[in-house]
N, C-alpha and C positions, 0 to 999 in steps of 0.2 A: 834217874834214867841216864844211861850212857849215850851220848850223841855220836852217831856214826858220821864221820866226815870223810868224803872221798878226796884224796890228795891227787893232784895232777901226776900223770905217769911220766916216766923218763922220755917216752916218745913225745909227749906234749911239750915238755921243757925244751926239747931240741928242735922242734918244728919251727918253720919260718912264718907261720901264720900269727897275726898279732895277738889273738886270744890265747895263744900258747906261750906268750911271753910274760914272765913274772913282772917285768917292768911295766908293761901295758896294763895288766890286770891291776897292779897296785896303783898305777896312776889314774885309772878310771873307776875304780871300785867305790861303790857307795855302801858304807856300813849301815846296816839296818837291822831292825828286829822283825821285819816282815818275813813270813814263811820260815821254814827250817833251814833252807839253803845248804843241804848236804851235797847236792850235785850241781848247783848253779852259782853264778855270780850275778849281782845286779850292778851294771856299769852305767856311766854317763857316756853318751855318744860323743866321739871326738869331733864329729861334723854335725852338730845338732841342727835339725830342721826347724825346730822351735825350742823355746826354753826348756820345756818338759819333754825331753827325748832320752829314753832309756834303752838299754840292751839287757836282755836276759841271756846269758851265755853259759853253756855247759862247761863244767870243769874238765871233763874228759873230752878229748878231741873226737869230733864226729864231722866228717866232711859235709854232711847235709842232714836234713830232716829225716830222710829214709833210714839212717843208721842210728838214730837216737833210741835209747832204751826207754821202755814205757815209764819206769820210775822217774827217770830224768825229765821226760816230757811232762809228766804229771806235776813235777815240781815247778817247771816253767809256768804252767797254768796257775798253780797256787801263788807264785810270786806276782803274776799279773793280776790275779783276783785281789790279793792283799794291797797291791799298789793302787788299783782302781778304787777299792774301798777307802783307802787313805785320801785319795783325791775327792771322793764324794763327801767325806766328812769335813774336809778342811779348806777346800777351794771352790771357786765358782768356775768349774771347767765346763767346756762345751762338749767335746768329743774325745774319745780315745781310739787311736788307730793302732792295730796290731798287724805286723807283717813280717814275713821272712821270705827270702828269695831262694828259689831252687833252680839252679842252672844259669848258665852264662847269659842267655837271651832274656832271662828275667831280671838280670842285673846283679846276680850273685858275684861278688868280687872277693869275698873272704871265704875260704873253704873250711869253715868251722861253724857248726850250727849255732845260730843266735836268732832271737826274736826281738824286733823293735817294738817298743811301746811309746807312742807319740801322743801327747795330750795337748789339745788345743783349747784356747779360751773363747774364741769367737770365729765368725765367718771369715774374717780377714786372715787369721792364722791358718784356717783350713785351706784357703786359696793359696797363700804363699807356701804353706807346707807342701802342697801338691806340686807346685812349681819347683821347689827345691828337690823333691824326690826325683823329678825328671832330670834336673841338672846333675844330681848325684849319679844317676844311671848312665849318663854320658861322660862322666868324669870331670864335671865342672864344679867341684866343691872343695873346700879347703878346711883343714882342721883348726880348731881353736887353739890358742896358745897354752903352753903348760901352766902358766899363771892362772888363766881363766879356768882351765880344767881343775886345778887344785881348789880354787875358790868355789866352783860349782859342786864338786864332790863333797866338800866340807859342808856346804849349805844344805845339800840334799840329805846327807847323813844326819845333820842336826834336825831337819824337818821330820825325817822318818823316826827320829827318837823323841818326837813330841814338840819340837820347836816350830818356828814360823816357816811358811813356804818361802822358797827363794824369791818369788816375785815380789814379796813384801820388802826385800832388801833394797835399800835406797839406790835407785837408778839402775838396777840390774837389767830391766827390760831394755833400757836405752843402750846398755853395753853389749847386748846380744848382736853378734856379728852376722 
């Protein structure tokens, strides 16, 4: 079978939104064998709320949820389901939160459709995760370093290829900023 891959358009490459930047995509992309990913990228969030904070981003630029094609949205759902299944099989997770923001008052700051998948391990992470979401909405959050981003994307790529979950990496939970 020939795999159809959707390449980013010239419009996407020239846009100022971060998910239209090849450097951002390459810096945050998690290589995985989950879902087919013809239309989406699986990324690690640059301002993670908790350790397990992912973004599912469409390859084609869409300002928001309302302009996403049905095939693209169905792939977003498939990536989330595959990610959820992987967590069920290999970790002791508590909850998975899925969200995307539509409109300025909802806290949408990036005009490129993406869905957040945030996995918490316990009630403490649930509480602090909610607090961090509020802080992000008012602009009080900071990105992790490029070094941490590289470390985490490699660890998650390894995990999704059959390795250990990043929380088993020595001291990673303590390093979480």
